[in-house]
N, C-alpha and C positions, 0 to 999 in steps of 0.2 A: 504494500499499499504505499503510500507516498506521502508525505508530508511535509512540506516544504518548510514549513514554517513559515510558506507563507508562508512558513517557514516560512513556508510559506510565510514568512515574515513578510512584509509586504510594504507597503506603502502606507496608506493611511488607512486602509480597510483592513484592519487588523483582523485576520482569520483564524482558524484553529482547524486540527484534524492528524489524527495516525496516519500513517501512510494514507491515510484519509481519514482518518478518523479523527480526527481530530478530534480530534478530539477531543478533545475532549477536555482537555484541561483549560482550553479556554474558548470562547464564544467568537464569531466573526466580528470584525470590527471595521475599522475603517476601510474603505474599498482598496485602497492599493494592496494594502497588505493581504487580504483575501485572493487578490489576483494572483500573486504567488503563492499562493499557497496551498499554502502551507499547505496543502496544505496539507495533509497532510497527516500525524500519526504517533502516538504514546503509549507504552504497554507496562503491562504487569499481571503477572499470576502466579500464585504459588506453586504450581504444579512442580517443576523441577528447578532447583536453583543450580545454575552451572558455577562450580568453584572458582573464586576470582583468580585464583592462583594459576588453575589450569589455562583460563580463558586469558590471562593477561600475557602468558606467553604464548598462547595458541592462536590469538587474534591479534594481528598487527591494528595499529591504530585505525581500524577500518573508517569506513567512510559512510558519511550520510545518514541522517536521520530522519525522520520526517517531521515531520510536523509533531512529532510525538516525543519529546526529549524525556531523558530519565534521569533519574537522579545520578549526578557523577560521583556521589560519596558512597561509601559501603553503606549497605541498608541499615537503616537505624535500628537499634532495638526495638523488637516488638512489644505490643503491650500483652498481657498473660491473655490467654484465649478464655472467653466465658466458660463458664461451667459445663455447658452443654457440649460445647466443641471439646473442652479439655477431657471430657469422659470419653471420648470416643478413641479406639484404639490408634496407636502411631501408625501412619502409613509405611509401607515399605520403601527403601529407598529406589529410585528407578535408575536405571543405567544411564551414565552420561554419555554424551556426543564425543567423539575423539576429537582431539585441538584439530587435525587438519579439516573435518567436517564443519566445525565452528567458524573457522577461518573462511572456507568455501561458502559457508552460507551468508556470512555477513558481507560477501563481495557481491553475491547474488542480490541480496536485499538492498545494497548501495544503488546497483544498475536498475532494479525493479522500482525503488522509489522515484528514481529519476524520470523512468518512462512513465509510471502512473500518474506522475505530478504533470504531464501534458495534459491529460484528461482532465485532472482536478483543476489546473489554471485556467482552462477553457470552459470547462461546465460550472465550475464552482460548487462541486459536488459536496466540499467539507465545508468551507467558510463563505461561499460566496463569490461572485466575480462580476466584472463589469458586463460580459457577456450575458449572465443568467440574469441580470438586471435589465439590459436592454432588451432580450428576449420575452420577458415578462410586459414589458412596455408595447412592444410590438403586437402582442396578443391582447393589450387592451387594459393592463393593469393599472388601478387607480393607487392613491398613497396608502390606503388603509390595506389594500391586497398586497403591495410592496411591504407593508410592515410583517403581513403574513407570511409573506416569501422568507421573512427573516425569522419568525417563529417557527417554522417547519423543522428545523434540525431537531428541535425537541422530541419528534417521533423517533428519530434515529437513537438519541441517548436514553430513551425509554425502552426501546427494543434491545439494549446491551443485556437486560434482564434474561431476554429471550436468549441472548447469545450464550450468557453465563450458564442458563440451564441446558441448553444443548451441547455445551462444552464438556459439561459434566458427564452427560450422558454418552456421549460420542467417544470423548476421548482423542479422538482426532481432531487438532487443531487446524492443520492446514486445509483439509478438505472443506471446513466450515468455513475458514476465511476465503480460500479460491471461489467456490461457489457461489458464495453471497456477495462478495465483491464484484464478481463479473455479473451477476444479475442484476446489481444496482447500476453498474455501469453501460450495461447493454440496454437498458431502458432508454437511454438517450438516443439509439437507433430508433425510437418510436416517436420521441419527441419532438426531434429534428424535423418531422413531416408535417406537425401541427398545422403551420401557418398556410400550407398548400390544401388542407382539408376545410374549406371554406363552407362546406355543408353543414360543419358542426356548430358555425354561428358562435354565439355567445358560450357555448359549451367548450369552445377551444381552452378558455382559462379554466374551466374545470377539470377538463382530462389533464391539463398541463400540472395543476397542483397535486391532482391523484397520482399521477405518474412520479412526480417529484418525491411526493410523501413515499411512495413505494421504494424509491431509491434510498432514502434516508432511513428507511426501515430495515433494508437488507446490509446496509451500511452498519447500522448499530449492531446488527447481530454478530457480523465479522469482527467489528473494532475489538470488543471483548476478547476476542479468541487472539487477534493479532498483537494486541497488547500484553497478553499471557506469554504467547508464542516468543516474542522479541525480549520479554522480560527474562525469560530463561535463557535466551540465547546469548544475549549482551553480558558481558562482565559487568557487576555493578559498579566498580571503582572505573570503569571505562565508558558508562552510558554516557557522561555529559559529552567527552571528546567525541565517541563514535557518531550520537545521533548530531551534535554539532555538525561533524563533517558531512553527514548524509544529506543533512538538509541543504548544505552548501551545494552539493552536487545536484540535488534534486531544484535547486535555485536556478541554476544554471539552464537547465531544460524548460522551467518554468518561464523564465525570461525570454526565451526565444520563442516560445510557442505562443505566450501572451501577446508579443509584439507582431508577430507573423499573423495572427489571428485578427489581430486588431486592424493591420494593413487590409487583410483581405475583406473584412467587413466594411470598412469605409469605400473601398474599391466598389463593391456591389451596391452600397447606399446610395453613393453619388449617381449609379447609373440605374437607380430606383429597383435592385434587385435584392434587397436586405434579407428578404427570406431565403434567397438561393445563398446567401454570404452565411447565414446562419446555419444551414444544412452542411455546407461545406466544412465550416470550423467544427461543428459537433460530430461529423462524419471522422473527422481526424481524431477526435477524442475517443471514439469508440473503437478505431482501430489500436489506438495506443493502449486502450484497455485489455484488449485481447493479446497484446504482447505482454504485457505487465503481469497477465494471468499465466502465462507460459512460463514465466519466470519463477513466479511464486511457486509454482507446481514442482520447481526443481531445488527448491529452498529447503533444506533439513530442518526438522523439527524436533527438538529436545524432547523426551519421552515425559510423559506427564506421570507424576506421582499418584498410585491408586489412593482415592478418598472417598470416604463413606458418602453415599448420597445424601442431600439434605433436600427438603421442599423448598418450595419457591419463596414461601412466608419466612422461613428462617434465612434464606439467602438474604431476603431484604432486611431483615432485623438484626443478623448477626453482626455484620461490619460496622452498625450505628452504634454497637453498644462501645466501640473503641472510642474515648473521647477526645485522643487527637485527630484521627480520622473525622468525627462527627463536627469539629471546630473548623478543621479545613474545608470540609466540603460546604459549611455555611458560607465561609468567605469567600470561595470560589462560586458559589451560588450568587452572592452579591456583586461579584465581580462580571458575571455574564450577564446580569441585569442593566448592569452601568453602560455597559459598551452595546448591548443588544438593543437599547432604547434608540440608537442613532444609527447602528451599523447597516441597517439594510437602504440607508438613504443618501450615503455617501456618493455613491455612483449615479444614482438618479438625479441628484442635486447637481452633479457635475456635468451629466448628459443634457438636462433641461436649463436650468437657471443660469449655469457658467458656459454652456454651450460647447463644450469640450469635446473633441470627437474621440473615438475609441483607441486610434493610433496613440494619442496623446496620453490618454489614460493608461493605456499601456506602457508607455515609456516612463511614466511617473512610477509604475509599478516595478518596471526594470531598474529603475534608479535606486528604490529600495532593497530590490533583490541584490545589485550589485555591491551595496554598503553592506547587506547582512552577509555577505560573501566573505567580507573581510572580519567583521564583528561576529558572527554565529560560532566559528571555532575559537575565538578568544573568549566569549560568553561562556562556553561550555568548559574550558579550562577553568575559568574563574570558578563556576559553580562546583567543580571537582575540589578546588582549594579553598574557598571561603564560604560555601555553602549556597542555599538558595533564599535564606530570609533577605540578606542584604541586595543581593542581585533582583529579586523581585520587587523590592521596595523601591529600588532606585529605577527599575525599568517602568514600573507603573507611573511614578512621577515624571519621568521623561515623557512616555506616551499622554500625559495629561495635556500637554502642550499642543499636540499635532491637531484635534478638531480645530482650534483657534484659525489654524490656515485656510480652514474650507469657509471660516466666517467672514475673513479679513478679504480673501481672493474676489476678484470682478473678472467678468469676461475678458477684459483688457489687461488685467494683473494676475496672473496665475503662479507668481514666484513664491507667494507664501506657502501653497500646495507642494511646490517643488522643495521647499525647505522642510515641509512636513514630511515629505517621502524621505529624506535623509535621516530625519530623527527617529522616523518608524524603524528604518533599516538598522538602527543602531540599538534601538530599546526593545524593539518588538521580540527578536530572537531569545534574548535571555528572558524575558517575561513568558513566552510561549514553552520555552524546554522547562524553565524553572518550576512552573506548576506541574509539569507533566514528571518532573522529577520528584517532586513532593509527594505526588499521587503515588507514585510507585513505591516511595518510601513509607508513606503512613499507612498505606491499604493493608490491613491486617492479615499477616502470613497465613493463617489457618483459613482466612475466607476472602483470599485476592481478588479471585475474578468476581464473588458477588459484590465486593467492596467497590470495584472500579465500574459495576453495573450500577450501584446504589449512587456513585459520585456523578455518573453521565446522567442520572435520571434527575438527579437534584439541579445539576448545572442547567440541563435542559430545560428543566422547568421553569428557570430563570429568563433562558434565553426565549421560551413562549411568552412568558408574561410581559417582557420586556418588549418583544416584537409587536404584540397586540397593543400594549399601551402606547409603543410609539408610533403606530400605524393611527390611531385613534386622535393622538396629539396631533399629527401630521396633517391629518384631515382639518382638525379645528384651527390649525394656524396657518392654514395654506396662504390666506390673503393678509396675514399679519406682519407688520413691519415696527420695528423700533430703532429710532435715530438718537445715538449717542455721541454727541459731537460729530466727529469724521466718520464714525463707525455706523454702520446701516446692518440690523440683523432682520434677515426677512425669511419667512416661512419656516423652511427645516433648519434654518439657522440656529432656532432656537433649541432644536434637539443637540445640535453639536456644543452649543453652550453648556447644557443640562449635562451631556455625558462628561465633559472635561471637568466640571466641578465635581461630578460623582467619581471621578479616577483618583483626585485627590484624597477623598474621603477613605477610599479604598486602599490606599498606600498605609494610611495609619492603621486600617482595618489587618492588613498584611503582616504589618510589622508586629503587630501585639498577638497574631494569630500564629505565625510561623516560629 
């Protein structure tokens, strides 16, 4: 799966996703960030933990991570298991992968993340993209429906519980990941035809949202297993550096694919063939998804430890008994609400109010990606050395500046957004990777799979709430204008101010929680 961090790190549209999943640790945000995104993917599952010593020697500082950062430090001491879980028999130790198998699997994952990110950066299947927003507008979406577009990722995060349940029953994470990610991405082969199905009339939008919801559901099922798989595969003390490098590689393909897609779409728009342009770029995304699936099928999976089966009810309740995990989940949910209230509207604001074309928006995302190529590995090593608390707090404050670039910009002066793109490239990778790392660290070892699912459901609920609230506010503020001196705040600009103030508050919350 791929996560760039957009690692998608991105420009100002801060996204989120493990190879595509994102993930989870964070929600979509400023548009540019999502474009490159990240997005990409963040793991953790208790099944089988590969011994750090073996993997440190076995795997070279691999590369690339996806959008799903992992804790660069050794896994922190786990909270004692609950009485119910503690009473269960100790699972037998599963056989580990050989060092050469680990090295090869990490190399394949790096390449797979790069290819999958082509699909992610174009379709926005993880954290959204300018093309996803533009496609919705082409089909007739209004401001509230754009807010709904930003809320839909909740479906994927809710379905992580289904993924956790199926993972424990099947014991084969690779098949679970492969089939569900492939199904999610191939749905785009149907969605790209919608503009030509004029006989559907207003039902085009309904079919679009239903299809998109299905992609998120399949992604959610696969995400949990992917995170568990990668958590067992990547040495704990190498996660920060490995995923930082993986994200860097994925960002390179995201930059190229987003820019070329933007050029192609602008070309067809100028000639009155916008629908054809979307069909072309989404078709390329589907092809990339098929290739990525072939790579996933060749990636080794560490054996899972046998574990007693638990009911879905216990899967939901068990991880929330851990105080550290519970507080982190609450803080992360607050963060998804803060960024989610404005995230779906950056691209729409750029395309309409600021009259920015697709190629320019793609270039802004590329600038963010280029900056993140430099800073993602640096941040990864920083997390390995000083931990995620300082890193996340600083990065949250840095990202609080970004929305103001969109407020200040005008059609004749886009410099503030370009500056914001640079700032996002510096600070978003550390935030995205840091949250993923903390998730892997704080997810209780005895119930990690269900913990990740619970985390995804909670943060997804935050995204859902924020998206619906943001859509309602966007409709209400559509014709509103506030002039303060030389600064004019119009319509969606009020949401950008709101998300900036919320980020400052969340910096304090994370500092006290982590």
